[in-house]
Backbone as ProteinMPNN parsed JSONL, in Angstrom:
{"seq_chain_A": "MASLLGRTRLFGTLHHNVHASLARLAVPRTYDKGQMIFFEGDAGDSMYVVADGSVKLFLNSIEGDEVVLVTVQPTETFGELAVLDGAPRSASAAALEQTTLLAISRTTLLDVMSDHRELGERVLSSVGGLLRRLTEQTADLVFLDLPGRVAKLLARIAMERGNDDGGDIVVDLGVTQSDLARMVGGSRQSVNQALKDLERTGAITLDGHCVRIHHLERLR", "coords_chain_A": {"N_chain_A": [[108.858, 80.048, 105.858], [107.273, 78.03, 106.825], [106.82, 78.767, 109.466], [105.151, 80.956, 109.08], [102.821, 79.701, 108.074], [102.122, 78.356, 110.363], [101.121, 80.391, 111.899], [98.717, 81.062, 110.83], [95.131, 81.073, 110.802], [93.965, 79.024, 109.431], [95.834, 76.913, 109.034], [97.105, 76.686, 111.45], [96.62, 74.823, 113.555], [97.678, 72.46, 112.731], [100.295, 69.955, 112.792], [103.768, 70.837, 113.168], [105.373, 69.539, 111.343], [103.703, 69.163, 109.174], [103.33, 71.799, 108.422], [105.909, 72.336, 107.498], [106.05, 70.59, 105.307], [104.007, 71.628, 103.676], [105.082, 74.164, 103.216], [107.256, 73.556, 101.622], [105.972, 72.795, 99.31], [104.48, 74.995, 98.612], [104.296, 77.984, 96.598], [106.132, 80.889, 96.466], [105.045, 84.153, 95.633], [105.39, 87.388, 94.288], [103.935, 90.611, 94.158], [103.439, 93.77, 92.626], [102.258, 97.005, 93.784], [98.874, 97.439, 93.059], [98.878, 95.46, 91.135], [97.273, 92.779, 89.425], [96.131, 89.75, 90.863], [94.397, 87.619, 90.412], [91.611, 87.307, 88.142], [88.039, 87.733, 88.186], [86.3, 84.873, 87.167], [88.54, 83.482, 86.321], [90.372, 80.351, 86.373], [90.207, 78.463, 89.366], [92.792, 77.467, 90.664], [94.53, 77.604, 92.801], [94.98, 78.476, 96.285], [95.695, 81.204, 98.561], [98.12, 82.476, 100.869], [98.741, 85.34, 102.726], [101.847, 86.663, 103.04], [103.221, 89.048, 103.29], [102.306, 92.512, 103.037], [99.176, 93.5, 101.48], [95.883, 92.629, 100.268], [93.119, 93.186, 98.087], [89.842, 91.948, 97.586], [87.485, 92.006, 95.059], [84.614, 93.103, 93.088], [83.6, 93.94, 89.756], [81.3, 95.989, 87.985], [79.434, 95.9, 84.869], [79.503, 98.463, 83.94], [81.857, 99.356, 84.951], [82.046, 100.077, 87.604], [83.3, 99.551, 90.91], [83.235, 97.263, 93.619], [84.507, 96.685, 96.727], [84.986, 93.73, 98.384], [86.365, 92.631, 100.564], [89.368, 93.17, 102.481], [92.591, 91.711, 102.764], [95.037, 90.696, 105.045], [98.48, 90.168, 106.319], [99.126, 86.758, 107.263], [96.55, 86.0, 106.807], [94.174, 84.25, 104.7], [93.042, 83.565, 101.322], [90.915, 82.761, 98.504], [90.008, 80.18, 98.839], [87.455, 79.206, 98.172], [87.032, 78.736, 95.351], [88.959, 76.803, 95.03], [87.906, 74.716, 96.51], [85.406, 74.025, 95.237], [86.089, 73.835, 92.586], [85.147, 75.545, 90.665], [85.096, 78.562, 88.552], [86.815, 81.624, 89.549], [85.068, 83.687, 91.816], [85.367, 86.335, 92.284], [87.592, 89.161, 91.82], [91.111, 89.729, 92.508], [93.579, 91.918, 93.829], [96.781, 93.416, 94.486], [97.246, 95.656, 97.16], [99.469, 96.961, 97.888], [103.07, 96.573, 97.724], [103.358, 93.162, 97.713], [103.711, 89.905, 99.098], [102.92, 86.579, 98.523], [101.977, 83.22, 99.433], [101.355, 80.631, 97.327], [99.202, 77.931, 97.287], [98.541, 74.953, 95.813], [95.507, 73.531, 94.424], [95.497, 70.731, 94.358], [97.439, 70.104, 96.303], [96.26, 71.21, 98.632], [93.847, 69.705, 98.831], [94.9, 67.157, 99.174], [96.18, 67.365, 101.688], [93.967, 67.975, 103.242], [92.576, 65.575, 103.087], [94.048, 63.97, 104.73], [93.982, 65.234, 107.162], [91.486, 65.891, 109.081], [90.685, 68.102, 110.617], [91.641, 70.292, 109.202], [89.994, 70.377, 106.948], [87.603, 71.058, 108.216], [88.244, 73.621, 109.115], [88.686, 74.974, 106.708], [86.11, 74.88, 105.596], [84.835, 76.389, 107.567], [86.104, 78.835, 107.15], [85.218, 79.532, 104.56], [82.493, 79.607, 105.101], [82.447, 81.753, 106.898], [83.141, 83.855, 105.191], [80.893, 83.884, 103.518], [78.898, 84.595, 105.37], [79.781, 87.157, 106.014], [79.475, 88.491, 103.556], [76.717, 88.301, 103.271], [75.922, 89.869, 105.431], [77.005, 92.327, 104.644], [75.399, 92.869, 102.426], [72.912, 93.199, 103.666], [73.515, 95.457, 105.211], [73.828, 97.416, 103.253], [71.217, 97.78, 102.538], [69.798, 98.399, 104.919], [71.255, 100.189, 106.556], [72.334, 103.615, 106.818], [74.856, 105.597, 105.073], [76.816, 106.803, 106.927], [76.41, 105.043, 109.083], [77.238, 102.611, 107.95], [79.942, 103.127, 107.528], [80.851, 103.528, 110.185], [80.295, 100.982, 111.242], [81.984, 99.367, 109.689], [84.525, 100.322, 110.468], [84.459, 99.59, 113.168], [84.362, 96.804, 112.933], [86.813, 96.222, 111.646], [88.525, 97.149, 113.607], [88.077, 95.266, 115.651], [88.981, 92.979, 114.41], [91.697, 93.379, 113.613], [92.837, 95.469, 115.024], [95.191, 97.391, 117.02], [95.959, 97.662, 120.411], [96.58, 100.647, 122.127], [97.379, 102.05, 124.744], [94.721, 102.158, 125.698], [93.29, 103.275, 123.567], [92.329, 102.085, 120.283], [94.263, 101.353, 117.575], [94.078, 101.401, 114.138], [95.385, 100.337, 111.129], [94.208, 100.997, 108.149], [95.048, 100.3, 105.622], [94.113, 100.86, 103.124], [92.992, 103.201, 100.618], [90.858, 106.137, 100.888], [89.16, 106.013, 98.757], [89.048, 103.261, 98.206], [87.94, 102.477, 100.616], [85.461, 103.681, 100.348], [84.425, 102.103, 98.307], [84.029, 99.802, 99.689], [81.868, 100.288, 101.295], [79.895, 101.137, 99.673], [79.665, 103.85, 98.776], [80.516, 107.269, 97.776], [83.853, 108.681, 97.476], [83.96, 111.26, 98.497], [81.673, 111.382, 100.159], [82.256, 109.43, 102.053], [84.563, 110.501, 103.159], [83.426, 112.726, 104.405], [81.792, 111.435, 106.273], [83.738, 110.233, 107.894], [85.012, 112.5, 108.929], [82.886, 113.565, 110.376], [82.595, 111.601, 112.343], [85.018, 111.979, 113.58], [84.657, 114.524, 114.636], [82.84, 113.972, 116.631], [84.436, 112.879, 118.506], [84.87, 110.195, 118.539], [86.801, 109.014, 116.936], [90.18, 109.523, 115.678], [91.752, 110.75, 112.832], [94.56, 109.749, 110.887], [96.169, 109.802, 108.24], [96.325, 106.698, 106.612], [95.73, 105.476, 108.913], [93.549, 104.985, 111.722], [92.678, 106.169, 114.826], [90.877, 104.824, 117.321], [88.839, 105.98, 119.752], [86.492, 105.505, 121.105], [85.071, 102.678, 120.979], [82.573, 101.522, 121.51], [80.882, 103.615, 120.913], [81.113, 103.771, 118.158], [79.957, 101.308, 117.5]], "CA_chain_A": [[107.471, 80.005, 105.411], [106.543, 77.112, 107.693], [106.373, 79.519, 110.643], [104.009, 81.755, 108.633], [101.659, 78.824, 108.018], [101.757, 78.051, 111.741], [100.429, 81.536, 112.496], [97.43, 81.27, 110.172], [93.975, 80.408, 111.422], [93.621, 77.852, 108.645], [96.788, 75.819, 109.182], [97.802, 76.811, 112.723], [96.461, 73.686, 114.462], [98.365, 71.291, 112.195], [101.63, 69.692, 113.326], [104.783, 71.644, 112.47], [105.878, 68.77, 110.202], [102.797, 69.449, 108.055], [103.692, 73.154, 107.979], [107.151, 72.236, 106.723], [105.725, 69.961, 104.018], [103.258, 72.601, 102.883], [105.993, 75.244, 102.83], [108.081, 73.076, 100.502], [105.136, 72.687, 98.115], [103.911, 76.31, 98.289], [105.092, 78.791, 95.662], [106.105, 82.322, 96.794], [104.793, 85.057, 94.512], [105.448, 88.792, 94.688], [103.126, 91.475, 93.301], [103.571, 95.211, 92.842], [101.028, 97.705, 94.144], [97.901, 97.531, 91.972], [98.959, 94.337, 90.199], [96.217, 91.778, 89.573], [96.516, 88.397, 91.264], [93.544, 86.86, 89.503], [90.385, 87.984, 87.709], [86.782, 86.993, 88.268], [86.152, 83.976, 86.023], [89.742, 82.669, 86.142], [90.359, 79.031, 87.006], [90.61, 78.504, 90.776], [93.727, 76.361, 90.831], [95.364, 77.797, 93.987], [94.59, 79.415, 97.327], [96.847, 82.04, 98.892], [98.389, 82.976, 102.213], [99.446, 86.618, 102.642], [103.064, 86.701, 103.857], [103.546, 90.461, 103.527], [101.489, 93.389, 102.201], [97.73, 93.347, 101.638], [95.167, 92.301, 99.03], [91.674, 93.434, 98.085], [88.979, 91.123, 96.757], [86.489, 92.958, 94.578], [83.795, 92.844, 91.911], [83.375, 95.056, 88.842], [80.075, 95.953, 87.19], [79.638, 96.086, 83.43], [79.803, 99.883, 83.735], [83.187, 99.649, 85.475], [82.033, 100.384, 89.033], [83.984, 98.522, 91.707], [82.834, 97.05, 95.002], [85.506, 95.914, 97.464], [84.324, 92.794, 99.29], [87.156, 92.459, 101.78], [90.819, 93.288, 102.343], [93.258, 90.585, 103.413], [96.299, 91.13, 105.633], [99.403, 89.058, 106.6], [98.688, 85.515, 107.92], [95.19, 85.663, 106.379], [94.12, 83.455, 103.474], [91.925, 83.823, 100.412], [90.879, 81.91, 97.319], [89.663, 78.803, 99.168], [86.166, 78.772, 97.624], [87.2, 78.147, 94.016], [89.76, 75.59, 95.193], [87.029, 73.668, 97.023], [84.378, 73.537, 94.314], [86.626, 73.696, 91.241], [84.5, 76.504, 89.763], [85.911, 79.748, 88.317], [86.871, 82.625, 90.609], [83.833, 84.455, 91.96], [85.74, 87.739, 92.44], [88.961, 89.467, 91.411], [92.02, 90.065, 93.607], [94.7, 92.769, 93.436], [97.647, 93.843, 95.586], [97.071, 97.043, 97.569], [100.831, 97.456, 98.07], [104.0, 95.487, 97.429], [102.78, 92.041, 98.459], [104.233, 88.555, 98.889], [101.939, 85.541, 98.827], [102.281, 81.808, 99.244], [100.31, 79.963, 96.563], [99.077, 76.506, 97.589], [97.718, 74.417, 94.732], [94.29, 72.798, 94.779], [95.878, 69.338, 94.611], [98.126, 70.046, 97.602], [95.302, 71.471, 99.71], [92.926, 68.58, 98.963], [95.658, 66.027, 99.72], [96.366, 67.581, 103.125], [92.641, 67.887, 103.856], [92.185, 64.164, 103.185], [94.799, 63.364, 105.841], [93.79, 65.99, 108.395], [90.079, 66.285, 109.082], [90.503, 69.431, 111.205], [91.885, 71.296, 108.179], [88.761, 70.488, 106.169], [86.63, 71.797, 109.011], [88.634, 75.033, 109.147], [88.444, 75.534, 105.375], [84.667, 75.097, 105.502], [84.527, 77.508, 108.456], [86.583, 80.047, 106.496], [84.293, 79.845, 103.467], [81.234, 80.0, 105.726], [82.618, 83.104, 107.436], [83.077, 84.805, 104.075], [79.495, 83.965, 103.09], [78.184, 85.371, 106.384], [80.181, 88.559, 105.884], [78.849, 89.054, 102.356], [75.29, 88.436, 103.576], [75.792, 91.022, 106.318], [77.255, 93.528, 103.847], [74.204, 93.115, 101.619], [71.89, 93.742, 104.564], [73.922, 96.807, 105.606], [73.55, 98.328, 102.139], [69.768, 98.018, 102.502], [69.206, 98.87, 106.169], [72.038, 101.225, 107.223], [72.768, 104.74, 105.997], [76.299, 105.57, 104.822], [77.603, 106.948, 108.16], [76.295, 103.811, 109.851], [78.071, 101.579, 107.319], [81.338, 103.479, 107.794], [81.109, 103.255, 111.598], [80.298, 99.539, 111.44], [83.198, 98.831, 109.074], [85.651, 100.659, 111.335], [84.354, 98.768, 114.373], [84.713, 95.426, 112.593], [88.259, 96.154, 111.403], [89.181, 97.322, 114.908], [87.994, 94.01, 116.378], [89.715, 91.925, 113.711], [93.142, 93.564, 113.533], [93.285, 96.68, 115.694], [96.241, 97.275, 118.025], [95.697, 98.468, 121.599], [97.627, 101.637, 122.392], [97.031, 102.846, 125.915], [93.275, 102.339, 125.815], [92.767, 103.471, 122.229], [92.605, 101.031, 119.314], [94.819, 101.944, 116.366], [93.834, 100.546, 112.983], [95.936, 100.712, 109.835], [93.21, 100.516, 107.196], [95.741, 99.689, 104.497], [93.42, 101.198, 101.874], [92.686, 104.612, 100.437], [89.447, 106.458, 101.133], [88.406, 105.533, 97.593], [88.786, 101.838, 98.438], [87.0, 102.418, 101.737], [84.15, 104.013, 99.786], [83.952, 100.943, 97.542], [83.652, 98.761, 100.637], [80.594, 100.624, 101.94], [78.922, 101.533, 98.67], [79.49, 105.305, 98.734], [81.554, 108.01, 97.058], [84.982, 109.056, 98.324], [83.619, 112.503, 99.188], [80.706, 111.126, 101.227], [82.953, 108.68, 103.098], [85.428, 111.475, 103.822], [82.577, 113.53, 105.279], [81.369, 110.579, 107.386], [84.886, 110.084, 108.781], [85.2, 113.771, 109.633], [81.798, 113.684, 111.358], [82.954, 110.726, 113.457], [86.133, 112.613, 114.279], [84.124, 115.654, 115.411], [82.165, 113.465, 117.825], [85.441, 112.391, 119.44], [84.949, 108.732, 118.504], [88.029, 108.602, 116.262], [91.102, 110.532, 115.157], [92.291, 110.297, 111.556], [95.973, 110.009, 110.653], [96.5, 109.106, 106.999], [95.622, 105.426, 106.492], [95.453, 104.961, 110.26], [92.456, 105.566, 112.497], [92.751, 105.908, 116.265], [89.509, 104.705, 117.813], [88.784, 106.311, 121.176], [85.255, 104.992, 121.721], [84.574, 101.593, 120.139], [81.135, 101.345, 121.721], [80.175, 104.688, 120.191], [81.05, 103.333, 116.761], [78.949, 100.23, 117.41]], "C_chain_A": [[106.63, 79.058, 106.261], [106.017, 77.843, 108.922], [105.186, 80.409, 110.3], [102.752, 80.903, 108.628], [101.178, 78.48, 109.433], [101.008, 79.169, 112.427], [99.072, 81.802, 111.861], [96.33, 80.526, 110.909], [93.692, 79.083, 110.727], [94.531, 76.661, 108.962], [97.421, 75.739, 110.575], [97.723, 75.597, 113.622], [97.177, 72.421, 113.963], [99.756, 71.16, 112.807], [102.664, 70.457, 112.52], [105.408, 70.882, 111.297], [105.018, 68.998, 108.96], [103.073, 70.851, 107.516], [104.928, 73.108, 107.088], [106.891, 71.628, 105.348], [104.98, 70.919, 103.103], [104.162, 73.713, 102.37], [106.861, 74.824, 101.649], [107.283, 73.035, 99.203], [104.547, 74.03, 97.679], [104.876, 77.1, 97.401], [105.009, 80.261, 96.065], [105.894, 83.154, 95.525], [104.755, 86.488, 95.027], [104.71, 89.646, 93.663], [103.395, 92.935, 93.651], [102.223, 95.812, 93.223], [100.128, 97.846, 92.917], [97.913, 96.358, 91.014], [97.87, 93.315, 90.488], [96.814, 90.431, 89.956], [95.688, 87.383, 90.486], [92.295, 87.684, 89.213], [89.175, 87.088, 87.974], [86.627, 86.146, 87.007], [87.379, 83.14, 85.728], [89.56, 81.304, 86.81], [90.867, 79.145, 88.439], [91.545, 77.363, 91.103], [94.618, 76.482, 92.063], [94.625, 78.657, 95.008], [95.859, 80.129, 97.791], [96.899, 82.369, 100.376], [99.176, 84.275, 102.058], [100.636, 86.584, 103.602], [103.414, 88.134, 104.233], [102.714, 91.31, 102.571], [100.012, 93.196, 102.473], [97.075, 93.221, 100.267], [93.713, 92.708, 99.18], [90.999, 92.445, 97.156], [87.796, 91.975, 96.352], [85.733, 92.432, 93.371], [83.691, 94.103, 91.076], [82.053, 94.881, 88.119], [80.425, 96.121, 85.715], [80.03, 97.53, 83.132], [81.174, 100.276, 84.279], [83.221, 100.057, 86.936], [82.629, 99.216, 89.819], [83.426, 98.474, 93.118], [83.89, 96.175, 95.665], [84.789, 95.041, 98.484], [85.046, 92.687, 100.619], [88.609, 92.765, 101.464], [91.465, 92.219, 103.209], [94.661, 90.998, 103.81], [97.217, 89.917, 105.893], [98.842, 88.015, 107.559], [97.242, 85.157, 107.581], [95.24, 84.949, 105.031], [92.951, 83.896, 102.601], [92.022, 82.868, 99.224], [90.465, 80.479, 97.587], [88.417, 78.303, 98.427], [86.325, 78.086, 96.273], [88.03, 76.867, 94.07], [88.881, 74.426, 95.633], [86.095, 73.113, 95.951], [84.858, 73.39, 92.87], [86.007, 74.629, 90.222], [85.413, 77.713, 89.539], [85.862, 80.718, 89.501], [85.591, 83.451, 90.623], [84.092, 85.939, 92.154], [87.163, 87.913, 91.932], [89.789, 89.82, 92.638], [93.184, 90.885, 93.064], [95.49, 93.175, 94.668], [97.413, 95.321, 95.884], [98.412, 97.741, 97.777], [101.767, 96.35, 97.623], [103.656, 94.307, 98.327], [103.455, 90.727, 98.085], [103.206, 87.548, 99.369], [102.577, 84.162, 98.746], [101.108, 81.183, 98.508], [100.348, 78.474, 96.868], [98.088, 75.916, 96.591], [96.509, 73.651, 95.258], [94.616, 71.352, 95.132], [96.523, 69.182, 95.98], [97.138, 70.212, 98.747], [94.377, 70.275, 99.924], [93.625, 67.35, 99.53], [95.824, 66.163, 101.232], [95.029, 67.464, 103.857], [92.218, 66.429, 104.027], [92.869, 63.462, 104.347], [94.525, 64.029, 107.183], [92.376, 66.573, 108.397], [89.881, 67.708, 109.607], [90.754, 70.544, 110.194], [90.635, 71.48, 107.314], [87.703, 71.281, 106.901], [86.95, 73.285, 109.03], [88.44, 75.7, 107.793], [86.959, 75.825, 105.188], [84.241, 76.277, 106.374], [84.942, 78.828, 107.822], [85.645, 80.486, 105.379], [82.943, 80.278, 104.03], [81.3, 81.401, 106.3], [82.544, 84.157, 106.355], [81.639, 84.981, 103.602], [78.678, 84.792, 104.081], [78.508, 86.855, 106.267], [79.514, 89.208, 104.682], [77.351, 89.233, 102.559], [75.054, 89.669, 104.44], [76.011, 92.325, 105.553], [76.04, 93.879, 103.004], [73.097, 93.729, 102.469], [72.235, 95.178, 104.966], [73.613, 97.822, 104.506], [72.07, 98.695, 102.076], [69.292, 98.774, 103.742], [69.983, 99.981, 106.883], [72.325, 102.385, 106.273], [74.289, 104.713, 105.899], [77.124, 105.782, 106.088], [77.559, 105.698, 109.04], [77.173, 102.707, 109.286], [79.547, 101.857, 107.569], [81.706, 103.146, 109.235], [81.195, 101.75, 111.849], [81.549, 98.899, 110.858], [84.418, 99.099, 109.944], [85.646, 99.789, 112.596], [84.768, 97.328, 114.083], [86.217, 95.281, 112.381], [89.026, 96.287, 112.716], [89.186, 96.013, 115.683], [88.865, 92.934, 115.737], [91.221, 92.132, 113.773], [93.634, 94.874, 114.135], [94.347, 96.397, 116.741], [95.93, 98.2, 119.197], [96.875, 99.39, 121.871], [97.181, 102.54, 123.537], [95.551, 103.122, 126.056], [92.593, 102.612, 124.494], [93.074, 102.242, 121.366], [93.067, 101.702, 118.022], [94.685, 100.947, 115.223], [94.525, 101.138, 111.76], [95.005, 100.13, 108.778], [93.856, 99.825, 106.007], [95.09, 99.956, 103.155], [93.224, 102.708, 101.808], [91.219, 104.864, 100.78], [88.581, 106.044, 99.952], [88.073, 104.057, 97.737], [87.794, 101.657, 99.575], [85.576, 102.695, 101.246], [83.569, 102.83, 99.024], [83.522, 99.807, 98.465], [82.288, 99.026, 101.269], [79.551, 101.137, 100.949], [78.63, 103.02, 98.643], [80.569, 105.949, 97.885], [82.68, 108.366, 98.02], [84.646, 110.297, 99.13], [82.672, 112.249, 100.365], [81.345, 110.345, 102.369], [83.89, 109.596, 103.87], [84.63, 112.326, 104.808], [82.131, 112.711, 106.491], [82.503, 110.393, 108.393], [85.136, 111.359, 109.583], [84.121, 113.985, 110.688], [82.085, 112.809, 112.577], [84.095, 111.318, 114.277], [85.636, 113.763, 115.146], [83.398, 115.188, 116.672], [83.155, 112.993, 118.892], [85.592, 110.884, 119.444], [86.267, 108.257, 117.921], [88.923, 109.816, 116.014], [91.728, 109.958, 113.896], [93.763, 110.674, 111.441], [96.408, 109.229, 109.426], [95.655, 107.85, 106.845], [95.238, 104.857, 107.849], [94.292, 105.711, 110.91], [92.664, 105.178, 113.951], [91.332, 105.954, 116.812], [89.507, 104.918, 119.326], [87.586, 105.667, 121.861], [84.648, 103.931, 120.794], [83.07, 101.407, 120.286], [80.322, 102.428, 121.005], [80.059, 104.344, 118.711], [79.986, 102.264, 116.598], [77.554, 100.775, 117.488]], "O_chain_A": [[105.423, 79.252, 106.406], [104.903, 77.58, 109.374], [104.303, 80.602, 111.135], [101.714, 81.337, 109.128], [99.979, 78.332, 109.671], [100.33, 78.938, 113.428], [98.347, 82.688, 112.313], [96.562, 79.5, 111.548], [93.234, 78.131, 111.358], [94.055, 75.539, 109.136], [98.192, 74.819, 110.849], [98.654, 75.342, 114.386], [97.271, 71.431, 114.689], [100.325, 72.141, 113.284], [102.471, 70.701, 111.329], [105.916, 71.498, 110.36], [105.525, 69.024, 107.839], [103.055, 71.071, 106.305], [104.979, 73.765, 106.048], [107.438, 72.087, 104.345], [105.275, 71.016, 101.912], [104.028, 74.155, 101.228], [107.167, 75.638, 100.777], [107.842, 73.216, 98.122], [104.158, 74.194, 96.522], [106.091, 76.911, 97.446], [103.924, 80.841, 96.015], [106.492, 82.885, 94.484], [104.162, 86.769, 96.069], [104.838, 89.437, 92.456], [103.558, 93.288, 94.819], [101.177, 95.2, 93.01], [100.566, 98.315, 91.866], [97.037, 96.264, 90.154], [97.576, 93.016, 91.646], [97.857, 90.025, 89.443], [96.222, 86.404, 89.965], [91.966, 88.625, 89.935], [89.275, 85.861, 87.984], [86.805, 86.65, 85.898], [87.293, 82.179, 84.963], [88.715, 81.128, 87.687], [91.847, 79.844, 88.699], [91.144, 76.395, 91.748], [95.387, 75.566, 92.353], [93.76, 79.459, 94.654], [96.968, 79.712, 97.456], [95.874, 82.519, 101.041], [100.173, 84.311, 101.337], [100.462, 86.49, 104.817], [103.848, 88.405, 105.352], [102.443, 90.901, 101.442], [99.628, 92.779, 103.565], [97.628, 93.644, 99.252], [93.137, 92.594, 100.262], [91.508, 92.139, 96.077], [87.164, 92.604, 97.201], [86.138, 91.467, 92.724], [83.692, 95.21, 91.614], [81.711, 93.779, 87.69], [81.56, 96.441, 85.362], [80.788, 97.798, 82.199], [81.609, 101.411, 84.087], [84.29, 100.353, 87.469], [82.48, 98.053, 89.443], [83.176, 99.509, 93.736], [84.142, 95.055, 95.22], [84.07, 95.546, 99.346], [84.416, 92.655, 101.676], [89.04, 92.637, 100.318], [90.942, 91.867, 104.267], [95.393, 91.581, 103.01], [96.795, 88.774, 105.714], [98.173, 88.346, 108.538], [96.751, 84.117, 108.02], [96.235, 85.038, 104.311], [91.999, 84.516, 103.076], [93.06, 82.255, 98.975], [90.546, 79.636, 96.694], [88.326, 77.122, 98.092], [85.816, 76.984, 96.069], [87.835, 75.958, 93.263], [89.073, 73.292, 95.194], [85.994, 71.9, 95.769], [84.125, 72.881, 92.022], [86.303, 74.526, 89.031], [86.401, 77.877, 90.255], [84.972, 80.634, 90.348], [85.092, 83.863, 89.575], [83.15, 86.73, 92.188], [87.855, 86.936, 91.648], [89.242, 90.169, 93.685], [93.712, 90.6, 91.989], [94.939, 93.268, 95.765], [97.384, 96.144, 94.97], [98.478, 98.969, 97.835], [101.309, 95.294, 97.185], [103.66, 94.429, 99.552], [103.735, 90.466, 96.915], [102.688, 87.651, 100.481], [103.59, 83.97, 98.073], [99.984, 81.2, 99.009], [101.387, 77.828, 96.728], [96.932, 76.335, 96.534], [96.499, 73.187, 96.398], [94.075, 70.809, 96.095], [96.205, 68.256, 96.727], [97.167, 69.453, 99.715], [94.142, 69.869, 101.062], [93.02, 66.583, 100.279], [95.633, 65.197, 101.972], [94.966, 66.92, 104.96], [91.566, 66.089, 105.014], [92.35, 62.485, 104.887], [94.808, 63.447, 108.231], [92.116, 67.612, 107.791], [89.022, 68.44, 109.115], [90.163, 71.619, 110.296], [90.264, 72.607, 106.988], [86.986, 72.08, 106.298], [86.047, 74.118, 108.969], [88.069, 76.872, 107.732], [86.588, 76.884, 104.683], [83.389, 77.071, 105.976], [84.23, 79.826, 107.934], [85.315, 81.666, 105.264], [82.317, 81.201, 103.509], [80.335, 82.16, 106.209], [81.963, 85.223, 106.555], [81.211, 86.099, 103.316], [77.85, 85.605, 103.669], [77.628, 87.706, 106.402], [79.04, 90.341, 104.768], [76.773, 90.207, 102.076], [74.107, 90.423, 104.215], [75.302, 93.308, 105.773], [75.687, 95.051, 102.877], [72.425, 94.667, 102.041], [71.346, 96.024, 105.053], [73.191, 98.944, 104.785], [71.71, 99.78, 101.621], [68.475, 99.688, 103.634], [69.416, 100.657, 107.742], [72.535, 102.18, 105.077], [74.942, 103.906, 106.561], [78.059, 105.017, 106.325], [78.556, 105.34, 109.667], [77.785, 101.95, 110.04], [80.323, 100.929, 107.798], [82.754, 102.55, 109.485], [82.069, 101.292, 112.585], [82.117, 97.989, 111.461], [85.252, 98.215, 110.138], [86.692, 99.312, 113.036], [85.448, 96.702, 114.895], [86.829, 94.334, 112.875], [90.045, 95.627, 112.92], [90.19, 95.674, 116.309], [89.42, 92.081, 116.43], [91.963, 91.168, 113.966], [94.722, 95.342, 113.801], [94.405, 95.296, 117.29], [95.666, 99.386, 119.0], [98.028, 98.961, 121.846], [96.675, 103.642, 123.324], [95.161, 104.207, 126.488], [91.438, 102.229, 124.304], [93.969, 101.458, 121.683], [92.348, 102.52, 117.446], [95.12, 99.8, 115.326], [94.286, 102.29, 111.396], [95.007, 98.923, 108.535], [93.295, 98.884, 105.445], [95.466, 99.35, 102.152], [93.284, 103.399, 102.825], [90.438, 103.926, 100.941], [87.397, 105.753, 100.123], [86.957, 103.637, 97.433], [86.915, 100.797, 99.515], [84.62, 102.041, 101.663], [82.365, 102.579, 99.083], [82.738, 98.946, 98.067], [81.625, 98.096, 101.728], [78.452, 101.527, 101.345], [77.475, 103.42, 98.502], [81.434, 105.264, 97.339], [82.489, 108.357, 99.236], [84.997, 110.39, 100.306], [82.843, 112.827, 101.439], [81.013, 110.572, 103.533], [84.004, 109.487, 105.091], [85.097, 112.613, 105.91], [82.095, 113.227, 107.609], [82.268, 110.393, 109.601], [85.435, 111.301, 110.776], [84.394, 114.519, 111.764], [81.848, 113.223, 113.711], [84.138, 111.181, 115.499], [86.127, 113.964, 116.257], [83.343, 115.914, 117.665], [82.773, 112.739, 120.035], [86.348, 110.336, 120.247], [86.802, 107.231, 118.34], [88.493, 110.965, 116.122], [92.181, 108.813, 113.887], [94.17, 111.765, 111.84], [96.95, 108.129, 109.542], [94.428, 107.905, 106.932], [94.505, 103.871, 107.928], [94.085, 106.902, 110.676], [92.81, 103.998, 114.271], [90.67, 106.992, 116.771], [90.094, 104.141, 120.078], [87.644, 105.322, 123.041], [83.82, 104.242, 119.937], [82.372, 101.161, 119.302], [79.207, 102.176, 120.55], [79.029, 104.598, 118.086], [79.196, 102.311, 115.655], [76.589, 100.012, 117.428]]}, "name": "protein", "num_of_chains": 1, "seq": "MASLLGRTRLFGTLHHNVHASLARLAVPRTYDKGQMIFFEGDAGDSMYVVADGSVKLFLNSIEGDEVVLVTVQPTETFGELAVLDGAPRSASAAALEQTTLLAISRTTLLDVMSDHRELGERVLSSVGGLLRRLTEQTADLVFLDLPGRVAKLLARIAMERGNDDGGDIVVDLGVTQSDLARMVGGSRQSVNQALKDLERTGAITLDGHCVRIHHLERLR"}
């Protein structure tokens, strides 16, 4: 688990002795596909590192509609905001597949931050990045049509975690088209149509949960 922490953006710059100490204090937790990790309004007593699998962070309306804010993959972290300010969770989290997490308590994180200034800076940067992303998503819902939002989401995911394969970029979305629709504020049918339209232009090729991106600039 110490090696996992060393590969994260949040803890990667810390000395390996700190990784080892954190690993001893972290609690491994395993979740089945669809299982809730926490609900909006829960106490924010821990942050999480994804060791294996993937997680979605989302909001539900009173009517039961769901908006997916972001998906989180291995070596990525989530839950820092509530740990920092001590307020309740601002969103819910659920496993998208069989998932293993490392839970790091608020007390542990704050103790390490007090001894390592660079960690505090990275935590603030992580929370700031999430705020910027949510601001951008809000603007996209207002200013971009649905095909534009789908293309932009694919381009962003490709830049963040795409794998180069002979010039193409292959992205495992790790979500269903229904979840993808919740990320861009559309219906599954309309997102499916937008993906097929992009495929007809030659920009992408669809293969289940994977998308092969042939022309990243065209998506942009």
